[in-house]
C-alpha positions as CSV (number, residue, x, y, z in Angstrom):
1,M,0.0,0.0,0.0
2,K,1.2,3.5,-0.8
3,M,0.1,6.4,1.4
4,V,1.0,10.1,0.8
5,I,1.3,12.4,3.8
6,D,1.2,16.2,3.9
7,T,3.5,16.7,6.9
8,M,3.4,20.5,7.1
9,G,-0.2,21.6,7.2
10,S,-1.3,21.2,10.8
11,D,-1.1,23.7,13.6
12,N,1.7,21.7,15.1
13,G,3.4,20.8,11.8
14,T,6.1,18.1,11.8
15,K,6.1,18.1,15.7
16,A,2.9,16.1,15.4
17,T,3.1,14.5,12.0
18,V,6.5,12.9,12.2
19,P,6.0,11.1,15.5
20,G,2.5,10.3,14.2
21,I,4.0,8.6,11.1
22,I,6.5,6.7,13.3
23,A,3.7,5.4,15.6
24,F,1.7,4.3,12.5
25,L,4.7,2.5,11.0
26,D,5.1,0.6,14.3
27,K,1.8,-1.0,13.7
28,H,1.7,-1.2,9.9
29,K,4.8,-2.7,8.2
30,D,3.0,-3.2,4.9
31,V,2.7,0.5,3.9
32,E,5.1,2.7,1.8
33,I,4.9,6.3,3.1
34,Y,5.6,9.3,0.9
35,A,6.2,12.1,3.4
36,V,5.9,15.5,1.8
37,G,7.4,18.6,3.5
38,K,10.7,20.3,4.2
39,K,13.3,17.6,4.1
40,E,15.3,19.0,7.0
41,E,12.3,18.6,9.3
42,L,11.8,15.0,8.1
43,E,15.3,13.6,8.8
44,E,13.9,11.4,11.6
45,L,12.0,9.4,9.0
46,A,15.0,8.8,6.7
47,K,16.0,5.8,8.8
48,F,12.9,3.9,7.6
49,D,13.3,1.8,4.4
50,N,9.6,2.2,3.6
51,V,9.5,6.0,3.8
52,K,10.3,8.2,0.9
53,I,10.8,11.9,1.6
54,V,9.4,14.4,-1.0
55,D,10.8,17.9,-0.5
56,A,8.3,20.8,-0.6
57,R,9.2,24.2,0.7
58,D,5.9,26.0,1.0
59,V,3.1,25.6,3.6
60,V,-0.5,26.3,2.8
61,P,-2.0,28.6,5.5
62,M,-5.0,27.3,7.4
63,E,-7.4,29.8,6.0
64,A,-6.5,29.0,2.4
65,G,-9.1,28.0,-0.2
66,A,-8.8,25.8,-3.3
67,L,-7.4,28.6,-5.6
68,D,-4.8,29.4,-3.0
69,V,-3.6,25.8,-2.9
70,M,-3.5,25.5,-6.7
71,R,-1.4,28.7,-6.9
72,R,1.2,27.5,-4.4
73,K,2.9,25.0,-6.6
74,D,5.6,24.1,-4.1
75,S,3.3,23.8,-1.1
76,S,3.4,20.5,0.7
77,M,-0.4,20.1,0.2
78,L,-0.3,20.5,-3.6
79,V,2.9,18.5,-4.0
80,A,1.2,15.7,-1.9
81,I,-1.9,15.7,-4.1
82,N,0.2,15.6,-7.3
83,T,2.4,12.8,-5.8
84,F,-0.8,10.9,-5.0
85,L,-1.8,11.1,-8.7
86,D,1.7,10.4,-10.0
87,I,2.3,7.2,-8.1
88,N,-1.3,6.1,-8.1
89,A,-1.3,5.9,-4.3
90,D,-4.0,4.3,-2.2
91,A,-4.6,7.1,0.3
92,I,-3.7,10.7,1.1
93,V,-3.7,12.4,4.6
94,S,-3.4,16.0,5.6
95,A,-4.2,18.0,8.7
96,G,-3.9,21.3,6.8
97,S,-6.5,23.8,5.7
98,T,-9.9,22.0,5.5
99,G,-11.4,24.1,2.7
100,G,-8.2,24.1,0.7
101,F,-7.5,20.4,1.1
102,L,-11.1,19.2,0.3
103,S,-11.5,21.6,-2.6
104,A,-8.1,20.8,-4.1
105,T,-8.5,17.1,-3.8
106,T,-11.9,17.2,-5.4
107,L,-10.6,19.3,-8.3
108,K,-7.5,17.1,-8.9
109,L,-8.9,13.6,-8.1
110,K,-12.3,14.3,-9.6
111,L,-15.7,13.1,-8.4
112,I,-16.7,9.5,-8.9
113,D,-19.0,9.2,-11.9
114,G,-22.5,9.7,-10.8
115,V,-21.6,11.5,-7.6
116,E,-23.0,15.1,-7.5
117,R,-21.2,16.3,-4.4
118,A,-18.5,14.8,-2.2
119,A,-19.3,14.6,1.5
120,L,-17.2,14.9,4.6
121,V,-17.9,12.1,7.0
122,T,-16.8,11.1,10.5
123,P,-18.0,8.5,13.1
124,F,-19.2,10.0,16.4
125,P,-19.2,8.1,19.7
126,T,-22.6,7.1,21.2
127,K,-23.7,6.1,24.7
128,I,-23.5,2.5,23.7
129,K,-20.0,1.3,24.3
130,G,-18.1,0.6,21.1
131,K,-21.0,1.8,18.9
132,K,-20.4,4.7,16.5
133,V,-22.8,6.7,14.4
134,T,-21.6,8.1,11.1
135,V,-22.6,11.6,10.2
136,L,-22.4,13.2,6.8
137,D,-21.9,15.9,5.4
138,I,-20.1,17.7,8.2
139,G,-18.7,20.6,6.2
140,A,-17.6,19.9,2.6
141,N,-20.6,21.9,1.3
142,N,-22.4,25.0,2.4
143,E,-25.6,24.4,0.4
144,N,-27.2,21.1,-0.6
145,T,-30.3,19.9,-2.5
146,P,-32.7,17.1,-1.4
147,A,-31.2,14.9,-4.1
148,Q,-27.7,15.4,-2.7
149,L,-28.8,14.4,0.7
150,V,-30.3,11.2,-0.7
151,Q,-26.9,10.5,-2.3
152,F,-25.2,11.2,1.0
153,A,-27.5,8.6,2.5
154,K,-26.3,6.1,0.0
155,L,-22.6,7.0,0.5
156,G,-23.0,6.6,4.3
157,N,-24.8,3.3,3.9
158,I,-21.9,1.9,1.8
159,Y,-19.3,3.3,4.2
160,V,-20.9,1.8,7.4
161,Q,-21.5,-1.6,5.7
162,K,-17.9,-1.9,4.6
163,L,-16.0,-0.4,7.5
164,F,-18.2,-1.4,10.4
165,N,-19.7,-4.6,9.0
166,V,-23.3,-3.5,9.6
167,K,-25.5,-5.5,7.2
168,E,-28.4,-2.9,7.0
169,P,-27.5,0.4,8.6
170,K,-30.3,2.4,10.2
171,I,-30.4,5.7,8.4
172,Y,-31.9,9.0,9.7
173,L,-32.2,12.6,8.5
174,L,-31.0,15.2,11.0
175,S,-34.0,17.5,11.7
176,N,-35.7,19.6,14.3
177,G,-38.4,17.0,15.0
178,A,-39.0,13.3,14.4
179,E,-42.2,13.7,12.5
180,E,-42.3,13.4,8.7
181,G,-43.4,17.0,8.2
182,K,-40.6,18.5,10.2
183,G,-37.4,20.1,8.9
184,S,-36.2,22.6,6.4
185,P,-37.5,22.5,2.8
186,V,-34.3,20.5,1.9
187,V,-34.8,18.0,4.6
188,K,-38.5,17.6,3.8
189,G,-37.6,17.1,0.1
190,A,-35.0,14.5,1.0
191,Y,-37.4,12.7,3.3
192,K,-39.9,12.5,0.4
193,L,-37.3,11.1,-2.1
194,L,-35.9,8.5,0.4
195,K,-39.5,7.3,1.2
196,E,-40.4,7.1,-2.5
197,E,-37.2,5.2,-3.3
198,N,-37.9,2.9,-0.4
199,M,-34.3,3.3,0.7
200,P,-33.2,0.2,2.7
201,G,-32.7,1.1,6.4
202,F,-34.3,4.6,6.2
203,K,-36.1,5.2,9.5
204,G,-37.1,8.9,9.2
205,N,-36.0,12.0,11.1
206,I,-33.9,12.3,14.2
207,E,-33.4,15.2,16.5
208,A,-29.8,16.3,17.4
209,R,-30.5,15.5,21.1
210,Y,-31.0,11.8,20.3
211,A,-28.3,11.6,17.6
212,L,-25.7,10.0,20.0
213,D,-28.2,7.6,21.7
214,G,-26.8,4.7,19.6
215,E,-30.0,4.0,17.7
216,A,-28.8,5.4,14.4
217,D,-25.9,4.0,12.2
218,V,-26.0,6.9,9.7
219,I,-27.3,10.4,10.1
220,V,-27.6,12.5,7.0
221,T,-27.4,16.3,6.9
222,G,-26.4,19.2,4.7
223,G,-22.8,20.4,5.1
224,F,-23.7,23.7,6.9
225,D,-26.0,22.0,9.5
226,G,-23.6,19.1,9.9
227,N,-20.6,21.4,10.6
228,I,-22.7,23.2,13.3
229,F,-23.7,19.8,14.8
230,L,-20.0,18.7,14.8
231,K,-18.7,21.8,16.6
232,G,-21.6,21.8,19.0
233,V,-20.9,18.2,20.1
234,E,-17.2,19.0,20.4
235,G,-18.0,22.1,22.5
236,V,-20.3,20.2,24.9
237,A,-17.8,17.4,25.3
238,S,-15.0,19.9,26.2
239,M,-17.3,21.7,28.6
240,M,-18.3,18.5,30.3
241,G,-14.7,17.4,30.7
242,H,-13.8,20.7,32.4
243,M,-16.8,20.6,34.7
244,M,-16.1,17.1,35.8
245,K,-12.5,17.9,36.6
246,A,-13.6,21.0,38.6
247,A,-16.2,19.1,40.5
248,F,-13.8,16.4,41.7
249,K,-11.2,19.0,42.7
250,R,-13.6,20.9,44.9
251,N,-12.5,19.4,48.2
252,I,-10.9,16.4,49.9
253,F,-14.2,14.5,49.9
254,S,-14.8,14.9,46.2
255,M,-11.2,13.9,45.5
256,I,-11.8,10.7,47.5
257,G,-15.0,10.1,45.6
258,Y,-13.0,10.4,42.3
259,L,-10.8,7.5,43.5
260,F,-13.8,5.2,43.6
261,A,-15.3,6.5,40.3
262,R,-12.2,7.0,38.2
263,K,-12.6,3.8,36.2
264,G,-16.0,4.9,35.0
265,F,-14.9,8.5,34.3
266,K,-11.9,7.2,32.3
267,E,-14.3,5.2,30.1
268,I,-16.3,8.4,29.6
269,Q,-13.2,10.3,28.7
270,E,-12.1,7.7,26.2
271,T,-15.6,7.7,24.7
272,L,-15.7,11.5,24.2
273,D,-12.1,11.7,23.0
274,Y,-12.4,13.1,19.5
275,K,-8.7,12.5,18.8
276,S,-9.3,8.7,18.5
277,T,-11.4,9.2,15.4
278,G,-8.4,10.8,13.7
279,G,-10.4,13.1,11.5
280,A,-12.9,13.1,8.7
281,M,-13.1,11.2,5.3
282,L,-14.1,12.7,2.0
283,L,-16.4,10.3,0.3
284,G,-17.3,10.5,-3.4
285,V,-13.9,11.3,-4.9
286,N,-11.6,9.0,-6.8
287,G,-9.3,8.1,-3.9
288,V,-9.1,7.7,-0.1
289,V,-8.8,11.2,1.3
290,V,-8.6,11.8,5.0
291,K,-8.5,15.2,6.7
292,G,-6.9,15.1,10.1
293,H,-7.7,17.5,12.9
294,G,-6.0,20.9,12.4
295,N,-4.7,20.8,16.0
296,S,-3.6,17.1,15.7
297,D,-1.0,15.8,18.0
298,A,1.0,12.7,17.3
299,Y,-1.7,10.3,18.6
300,S,-4.6,11.9,16.6
301,F,-2.5,12.1,13.4
302,S,-1.6,8.4,13.7
303,C,-5.3,7.7,14.1
304,A,-6.0,9.7,10.9
305,M,-3.5,7.4,9.1
306,D,-5.2,4.4,10.6
307,V,-8.5,5.5,9.2
308,A,-7.0,6.0,5.8
309,Y,-5.5,2.5,6.1
310,R,-8.8,0.9,7.0
311,M,-10.6,2.7,4.1
312,A,-8.0,1.6,1.6
313,T,-7.9,-2.0,2.7
314,S,-11.7,-2.2,2.6
315,H,-11.6,-0.9,-1.0
316,I,-14.2,1.7,0.0
317,V,-13.8,3.7,-3.3
318,E,-14.5,0.7,-5.4
319,H,-17.5,-0.2,-3.4
320,I,-18.9,3.4,-3.7
321,K,-18.4,3.2,-7.5
322,E,-20.3,-0.1,-7.7
323,G,-23.0,1.2,-5.4
324,I,-23.5,4.4,-7.4
325,K,-23.6,2.5,-10.7
326,E,-26.2,0.1,-9.3
327,N,-28.4,3.0,-8.2
328,A,-28.0,5.0,-11.4
């Protein structure tokens, strides 16, 4: 397997990506890594026989868009995308500018035939231990049509079937009420189309407050609403973590209480840890594209690489092509 890594794009740069790559290589000996970035910052990787260093002198700023990336010919992000195409790689990972990376990969790799819009997807933890719910789109698009939401449902269905081995995923539309008539005009239109198509596994609408209960396998939403949902969940998780720490530090008795309850709270912390998901995947393009967290540390970046590895080994792109063709 060949995997291309943009090592320069994240907030922490090579301080996160280099140890992340090393941690990944410790578990996966069957991958050839093309590490793209300033070669003097990647010297630690030179000792690995299965790592090739590709020098790139420029770094795409986090606020950059697609045109900015395309203009920066020597940026690690664009060089990584071009390297992916040149060597026919199996996956590409970057923790750089979300808008720039997603737009540039869509332009360069092209959409799969029959796919109208690519969708950014990530699994969220639920209250059922070990159970994830996949939400898409969480930010690749600002506006979507009902037909695009229907296609997102199909992409999410294939993704969950192949990566989580769920035979018939339960699919819901994110809305402001569970009733059929609830939601924006786009959600109402998507509900009508999914019902008319008799989409396997489609269960109707779900409210955001029940999204992480563990009932749903796939939750479909437009990119704007999905991004708000994502950031809202991350914000609440962070707030809860701080509040629990403050509660147990209140006095000696609360500290003693923590000693008895710490196992349970450790499980909660692990469940809510967004770093373990690694990042988000762009579904609908001709290749495995994984966008790591912008503030990735070594652990979360290695998790992003793990996600790319699982997607490539499960041949998710080929399955999406087959699924879209069957539904054409």
